[in-house]
C-alpha positions in Angstrom: 0.0 0.0 0.0 1.1 3.6 -0.6 2.4 5.5 2.3 0.6 8.4 3.9 2.1 11.9 3.5 3.8 13.3 6.6 3.1 16.9 5.4 -0.1 18.7 4.3 -1.3 17.7 0.8 -1.5 20.3 -1.8 -2.3 20.8 -5.5 -2.4 23.8 -7.7 -5.2 24.5 -10.2 -4.7 27.6 -12.3 -4.1 30.5 -10.0 -5.5 28.7 -6.9 -3.5 26.5 -4.5 -5.5 24.0 -2.4 -4.1 22.7 0.8 -5.5 19.8 2.8 -4.3 19.5 6.4 -4.9 16.3 8.3 -3.4 17.1 11.7 -3.2 20.4 13.7 0.6 20.0 14.1 0.8 20.5 10.3 -0.8 23.9 10.4 2.5 25.7 10.6 3.7 24.0 7.5 0.4 24.8 5.8 0.9 28.5 6.6 4.4 28.3 5.0 2.9 26.7 1.8 0.2 29.4 1.7 2.8 32.2 2.1 5.0 31.0 -0.7 2.1 31.0 -3.3 2.1 34.3 -5.1 0.0 33.4 -8.2 -3.5 33.8 -6.7 -5.7 32.6 -3.9 -5.2 29.8 -1.4 -7.9 27.5 0.0 -7.0 25.5 3.2 -9.2 22.7 4.5 -9.0 19.3 6.0 -9.6 17.7 9.5 -7.1 20.1 11.2 -9.3 23.1 10.3 -12.7 21.4 10.6 -13.8 22.1 7.0 -13.4 20.0 3.8 -10.9 21.0 1.1 -13.4 21.4 -1.8 -12.1 21.4 -5.3 -14.2 20.2 -8.2 -12.7 17.2 -9.9 -10.1 16.4 -7.2 -10.6 14.2 -4.1 -8.2 15.5 -1.3 -7.5 12.0 0.1 -5.8 11.0 -3.1 -3.1 13.6 -2.5 -2.6 12.2 1.0 -2.5 8.5 -0.2 -3.5 7.5 -3.7 -4.6 4.1 -2.5 -7.1 5.5 0.1 -10.8 5.9 -0.3 -13.9 6.7 1.8 -17.3 5.0 1.3 -18.8 6.7 4.4 -18.1 9.7 6.5 -18.5 10.3 10.2 -19.4 7.8 13.0 -22.6 7.5 15.1 -20.6 6.6 18.2 -19.6 9.3 20.7 -16.3 8.0 22.0 -14.7 10.6 24.4 -11.2 10.1 23.0 -12.3 10.4 19.3 -12.3 13.6 17.2 -14.6 12.2 14.4 -17.9 13.2 16.0 -16.5 16.8 16.3 -15.1 17.0 12.8 -17.9 15.0 11.0 -20.9 14.9 13.3 -23.3 13.4 10.6 -22.8 9.8 9.5 -23.5 9.3 5.9 -23.0 6.8 3.1 -21.2 7.8 -0.1 -23.0 6.1 -2.9 -20.7 7.2 -5.7 -17.4 6.6 -3.9 -14.2 6.0 -5.8 -13.0 2.4 -5.2 -9.6 2.0 -3.6 -7.7 -0.8 -1.9 -7.3 1.1 1.4 -10.7 1.7 3.0 -10.5 4.6 5.5 -14.1 4.8 6.8 -14.2 5.7 10.4 -17.1 3.2 10.9 -18.0 1.3 7.8 -20.1 -1.3 9.7 -22.4 1.5 10.9 -23.7 1.6 7.3 -26.6 -0.3 5.9 -26.1 -3.9 4.8 -27.0 -2.7 1.3 -24.2 -0.2 1.3 -21.7 -2.7 2.7 -22.6 -5.2 -0.1 -22.1 -2.4 -2.7 -18.7 -1.6 -1.2 -17.6 -5.3 -1.3 -18.7 -5.7 -4.9 -16.8 -2.6 -6.0 -13.6 -3.7 -4.1 -13.4 -7.1 -5.7 -11.4 -5.7 -8.5 -8.4 -5.3 -6.2 -6.1 -8.2 -5.2 -5.9 -7.0 -1.6 -8.0 -4.7 0.6 -6.9 -3.1 3.9 -9.7 -1.8 6.2 -7.2 0.7 7.4 -9.2 2.7 10.0 -10.6 -0.5 11.6 -14.0 -2.2 11.8 -16.1 -1.9 15.0 -15.9 -5.3 16.7 -19.3 -5.0 18.2 -20.9 -4.7 14.7 -18.8 -7.6 13.2 -21.6 -10.1 12.8 -21.5 -13.5 11.0 -23.3 -11.8 8.1 -20.6 -9.2 7.8 -17.9 -11.8 8.2 -19.3 -13.8 5.3 -19.6 -10.7 3.1 -16.0 -9.7 3.7 -14.9 -13.3 3.0 -15.4 -12.5 -0.7 -12.3 -10.3 -0.5 -8.6 -11.0 0.2 -8.2 -8.5 3.0 -6.7 -7.3 6.2 -9.2 -6.7 9.0 -8.4 -4.3 11.9 -10.3 -4.0 15.2 -9.6 -1.8 18.2 -9.2 -2.5 21.9 -9.5 1.1 23.2 -10.5 -0.1 26.7 -11.4 -3.2 28.6 -15.1 -2.5 27.9 -14.5 -3.8 24.4 -12.6 -7.0 25.5 -15.4 -9.5 24.8 -16.5 -7.9 21.6 -12.9 -7.9 20.2 -12.4 -11.5 21.3 -15.6 -12.6 19.6 -14.7 -10.6 16.5 -11.2 -12.1 16.2 -12.6 -15.6 16.5 -15.4 -15.0 14.0 -13.0 -13.3 11.6 -10.5 -16.2 11.7 -13.4 -18.7 11.2 -15.2 -17.0 8.4 -13.2 -14.2 6.8 -9.4 -14.1 7.2 -6.5 -14.7 9.6 -4.9 -11.4 8.5 -6.0 -9.4 11.5 -4.6 -6.4 13.3 -5.8 -4.8 16.5 -5.3 -1.1 17.4 -4.7 -0.4 21.1 -5.2 3.2 22.4 -2.7 4.1 25.0 -1.9 7.3 26.9 -5.5 8.5 27.2 -7.4 7.5 30.4 -5.2 4.6 31.5 -1.9 3.7 33.2 1.2 2.1 31.7 0.2 -1.1 33.4 -3.3 -1.1 31.9 -2.0 -0.3 28.5 0.6 -3.1 28.6 -2.0 -5.5 29.8 -4.2 -4.7 26.8 -1.3 -4.9 24.4 -0.3 -8.3 25.8 -3.9 -9.5 25.7 -3.8 -8.9 21.9 -0.4 -10.5 21.6 -1.6 -13.6 23.5 -4.1 -14.2 20.7 -1.3 -14.5 18.2 -1.7 -11.0 16.9 0.9 -8.2 17.0 -0.9 -5.2 18.5 -0.6 -1.7 17.0 -0.2 0.9 19.8 -2.0 4.2 19.0 -0.8 7.0 21.2 -3.6 9.5 22.0 -3.4 12.8 20.2 -5.7 15.7 21.3 -7.7 17.5 18.6 -5.9 20.8 19.2 -2.3 19.5 19.5 0.2 21.8 17.9 2.9 19.2 18.0 2.7 15.5 17.4 3.0 13.3 20.5 3.0 16.3 22.8 0.3 15.1 25.2 1.4 13.1 28.3 -1.5 11.7 30.4 -1.2 12.2 34.2 -0.2 8.5 35.0 2.5 8.5 32.3 5.9 10.0 31.5 7.1 10.9 28.0 9.8 8.3 28.2 7.4 5.5 29.0 5.0 6.5 26.3 7.7 6.6 23.7 9.3 3.3 24.9 6.0 1.4 24.9 4.9 2.7 21.5 8.2 1.9 19.9 8.6 -1.5 21.4 5.1 -2.8 20.4 5.3 -1.1 17.0 8.4 -3.2 16.3 7.5 -6.6 17.6 8.4 -8.2 14.3 12.0 -7.5 15.2 11.8 -7.3 19.0 9.5 -10.0 20.2 12.5 -12.1 21.3 13.4 -9.3 23.8 11.2 -9.1 27.0 9.7 -5.7 27.4 11.4 -5.4 30.8 14.8 -5.7 29.1 14.0 -3.3 26.3 16.0 -0.1 26.3 16.7 2.8 23.9 19.8 4.9 23.6 19.5 8.7 23.4 19.5 8.4 19.6 16.5 6.1 19.6 18.6 3.0 18.7 16.7 -0.2 19.7 18.6 -2.5 22.1 
């Protein structure tokens, strides 16, 4: 899959420059890109500013990652740690979506069965599909599992807290039985937890034969990536845990207790 841009996406049409900013810590770079444009006007949008970057004939997500697509927008859930209900408060299906192998819907399974069937049918042209933003475990039913079995895909769930433990466990079992064994699980850390709690959830995923993906909490108004440190944490422990569990492919032979980093971030 194509990689995501680490900077704001931009494209120029005639005398107008369009800038799409995904994260608030990219706003300074967006301002620089705006200032350097002298041919005409500049339109800035994206999640970081709370308004879409609208340009007829161009879909902003393509400039962030050409493999990415959205088939729905928004999410009906109201998770306290999530910015989606603030940025996109209305859940809606996109009937004329552009098919792509990386599905970035915030909650695809909140859509109607009819829409999900339409999505699966349009995605069958690709050799591999990544449900990149994850699928809600509590909505992953046998019917959905069988629908997605028509695709060669990676399915991702999320264990944001222990309240989702049983739903995620059931979804993993159902997915392995009827859809795919290519499964990832996001684990939110550094929000309303402790290092001990976060590690327990990460190891819970690992005990099920899946390498977890730690997701460090980022506030909506953060002006710098990874700047937030929850009360029970230190910056060092957040960085250490994130790096270790993000690199289990190379580090799983080293117990977490023995894992250390040098000042240059070299893994030991």
